[in-house]
C-alpha positions in Angstrom: 153.6 -38.6 244.9 154.6 -41.6 246.8 153.0 -40.5 250.3 155.2 -40.3 253.6 152.4 -42.4 255.2 153.1 -45.4 253.1 155.7 -48.1 254.1 158.9 -47.7 252.5 159.2 -51.1 251.3 156.0 -50.3 249.0 158.2 -47.6 247.1 159.6 -50.2 244.7 156.5 -51.7 243.6 154.8 -48.4 243.5 157.7 -47.0 241.4 157.7 -50.0 239.0 153.9 -49.7 238.7 154.0 -46.0 237.7 157.0 -46.5 235.3 154.6 -48.5 233.2 152.0 -45.9 233.1 151.8 -42.4 231.3 152.8 -40.2 233.9 156.0 -38.1 233.8 157.2 -37.8 237.2 157.3 -39.6 240.5 158.2 -37.6 243.6 159.4 -38.9 247.0 159.2 -36.9 250.4 161.5 -35.9 253.0 159.4 -34.9 256.3 160.9 -35.3 259.8 160.5 -38.5 261.1 159.0 -40.4 258.1 161.5 -41.1 255.6 164.6 -39.6 253.7 164.4 -38.3 250.4 167.4 -38.7 248.8 167.5 -42.2 249.8 164.3 -42.9 248.3 164.7 -40.9 245.1 168.0 -43.1 244.5 165.9 -46.2 245.4 163.1 -45.1 242.9 165.6 -44.0 240.2 167.3 -47.5 240.5 164.0 -49.6 240.0 162.7 -47.3 236.8 163.8 -46.6 233.6 161.9 -43.8 231.9 160.3 -41.7 235.0 161.7 -38.2 236.2 162.2 -38.5 240.2 161.6 -35.5 242.2 163.0 -34.8 245.5 160.0 -33.0 247.3 161.7 -31.6 249.5 165.2 -31.3 251.1 165.1 -29.0 253.9 168.0 -26.7 253.5 168.9 -26.6 257.5 169.3 -30.3 257.6 171.6 -30.7 254.4 175.0 -29.0 254.3 175.3 -27.8 250.8 178.2 -29.5 249.8 177.1 -32.9 250.7 173.5 -32.0 249.2 175.4 -31.4 246.1 177.5 -34.6 246.0 174.7 -37.0 246.6 172.5 -35.0 243.8 175.6 -34.9 241.6 176.0 -38.8 241.9 172.0 -39.7 241.2 172.5 -37.1 238.0 175.3 -39.0 236.7 174.1 -42.7 237.5 170.6 -41.3 236.1 171.2 -38.3 233.6 168.3 -36.3 233.1 165.9 -38.1 235.4 166.1 -36.3 238.6 164.5 -33.2 239.9 166.1 -31.5 243.2 163.7 -29.7 245.1 165.2 -27.5 248.2 163.0 -25.8 250.8 163.2 -24.1 254.4 162.1 -27.2 256.1 158.9 -27.0 258.7 160.6 -24.8 261.2 158.9 -26.3 264.1 160.6 -29.7 263.2 163.8 -27.8 262.4 163.8 -26.5 265.9 163.0 -30.0 267.4 166.1 -31.3 265.9 168.4 -28.2 266.8 168.8 -27.0 263.4 166.6 -23.7 263.0 168.8 -21.0 261.4 168.7 -17.6 262.3 167.8 -16.5 258.9 165.9 -19.2 256.8 165.7 -16.6 253.8 169.5 -16.6 253.6 170.1 -20.1 254.1 168.0 -21.0 251.3 169.3 -18.5 248.9 172.9 -19.5 250.0 172.0 -23.3 249.7 170.5 -23.2 246.4 173.1 -20.8 244.9 176.2 -22.8 246.0 174.5 -26.1 245.3 173.6 -25.0 241.8 177.0 -23.8 241.3 178.6 -27.2 242.4 176.4 -28.8 240.2 177.6 -26.9 237.2 181.1 -27.9 238.2 181.9 -24.9 239.7 184.5 -24.3 242.7 182.7 -22.3 245.4 183.9 -20.1 248.2 180.8 -18.6 250.0 180.8 -17.1 253.4 177.4 -15.5 253.8 175.1 -15.5 256.9 174.6 -18.9 256.9 176.6 -20.9 254.5 180.3 -21.2 254.8 182.4 -23.1 251.9 185.8 -22.4 251.2 187.2 -23.4 247.4 185.1 -26.6 247.5 184.3 -28.2 244.1 182.8 -31.7 242.8 185.3 -34.3 241.4 182.6 -35.9 239.4 180.1 -33.3 238.4 177.1 -34.2 236.4 177.4 -33.4 232.5 173.6 -32.5 232.7 173.0 -31.0 236.0 169.5 -31.6 237.7 167.3 -28.8 237.9 167.2 -27.3 241.5 163.7 -26.4 242.6 162.5 -24.1 245.7 159.8 -25.7 247.6 158.5 -22.5 249.1 154.8 -20.8 249.7 155.8 -17.1 251.1 156.0 -14.2 248.8 159.7 -13.4 249.8 160.6 -17.1 249.2 158.7 -17.3 245.9 160.7 -14.2 244.6 163.6 -15.6 245.8 163.1 -18.9 243.8 162.4 -16.7 240.8 165.7 -15.0 241.0 167.7 -18.2 241.9 165.8 -21.5 241.1 165.2 -23.2 237.8 161.7 -24.0 239.1 159.4 -23.6 242.2 157.4 -26.1 244.2 154.2 -24.9 246.0 152.5 -27.3 248.7 149.3 -29.1 248.6 146.2 -27.0 249.0 146.9 -24.4 246.3 144.0 -23.9 243.9 143.5 -22.6 240.3 142.6 -19.1 241.4 145.8 -18.8 243.5 148.2 -19.9 240.7 148.3 -16.5 238.4 149.2 -14.7 241.5 151.8 -17.1 242.5 153.5 -16.9 238.9 153.4 -13.1 239.4 155.2 -13.1 242.6 157.8 -15.6 241.1 158.3 -13.2 238.4 160.5 -15.7 236.5 160.5 -16.5 232.7 158.6 -19.2 230.8 161.4 -21.6 231.3 160.7 -21.7 235.1 158.9 -25.0 235.8 156.1 -24.3 238.2 155.2 -27.7 240.0 151.9 -27.7 242.2 151.5 -30.4 244.7 147.6 -31.5 245.3 145.9 -33.9 247.2 144.0 -36.5 245.1 140.8 -38.2 246.6 138.6 -40.4 244.3 136.5 -42.4 246.3 135.0 -41.7 249.9 137.0 -44.1 251.9 138.9 -42.9 255.1 137.2 -39.9 255.7 138.6 -39.4 259.0 141.9 -39.7 258.0 141.6 -37.5 255.0 139.9 -34.7 257.2 143.1 -34.8 259.7 145.1 -34.4 256.8 143.2 -31.8 255.5 143.4 -29.9 258.8 146.8 -30.0 259.3 147.7 -28.8 255.9 144.9 -25.9 256.4 147.1 -25.1 259.5 150.3 -25.3 257.7 149.0 -22.8 255.0 147.2 -20.5 257.5 143.8 -20.9 255.7 140.3 -22.5 256.7 140.2 -26.3 255.8 137.2 -25.6 253.5 139.6 -23.6 251.3 142.6 -26.4 251.0 141.8 -26.9 247.2 142.2 -30.6 246.0 141.4 -32.9 243.2 138.4 -34.8 244.5 135.3 -36.5 244.1 134.7 -38.6 241.0 137.7 -39.5 238.6 136.1 -36.9 236.1 136.0 -34.0 238.8 139.4 -34.8 240.0 140.7 -34.7 236.5 138.9 -31.5 235.8 140.8 -29.9 238.8 144.2 -31.1 237.6 143.4 -29.5 234.1 142.4 -26.2 235.7 145.9 -25.8 237.4 147.4 -26.5 234.2 145.2 -23.9 232.4 146.1 -21.5 235.4 149.8 -21.9 234.9 151.1 -25.0 236.5 153.7 -26.8 234.2 153.7 -30.0 236.5 150.9 -31.0 238.8 152.0 -33.7 241.3 149.0 -35.9 242.9 149.2 -37.1 246.5 146.5 -39.8 246.9 144.8 -40.2 250.2 143.5 -43.1 251.2 143.3 -46.6 250.1 144.4 -47.9 247.0 146.9 -44.8 245.7 147.8 -46.7 242.4 144.2 -47.3 241.8 143.1 -43.6 242.3 146.2 -42.5 240.0 144.9 -44.9 237.1 141.5 -43.7 237.4 142.6 -40.3 236.9 144.7 -40.9 234.1 141.9 -42.7 232.3 139.5 -39.7 233.0 142.4 -37.2 231.7 
């Protein structure tokens, strides 16, 4: 993951460097005030040739489904087979800050995923739901290879929704291998449903205060004590063992989010250990 705290101009060299490694994906962020996910994804795709680029995660309240499908469709046509589209509820406090909090976040996510997926498949969509209103709209240039749409969620009802409607589920940083089987069961989808697990990566002992603040914030978001926020940490071998444990537990894709200095150095150390 290209962390939201990194200056945006560092994305190009970061992406180019990762394209020369053995990693499969580069994930970019859309968090309120930090950076736009679609422009970051477009930039990363344009300067790489091999990586799949994941959008993690477009908040449904900030994105009209038609416009979102248009943007995703463009990227999927220009870079076929190299985009993964994450859509989520958005952090509700942030959504309220910009006057975009929906009356029903669950209905909005369901209607957004349903309509965006259909539009990317080339269908004409009419939907008058609780939150989304579309009337006979379609993409003029739908992608021949629609990108997978994944739901970035964490609550049980949202996980179940993802299992019904999305092609994959993204769960946030802090989830440990012991929680993964229960998440898979709650999603209730088939084997072709991709489970993506975000996890903090910390190899080394620098930036202790910064890391502690990040972990505390994530603990608050998850509603757990800071000590229960699982991560790939310690030495490279320990971090690699944690990543492997997530795979064994059922994660199809593990996305590491390096904390502290030298994110590329940490990724390379992890790859060597793996």
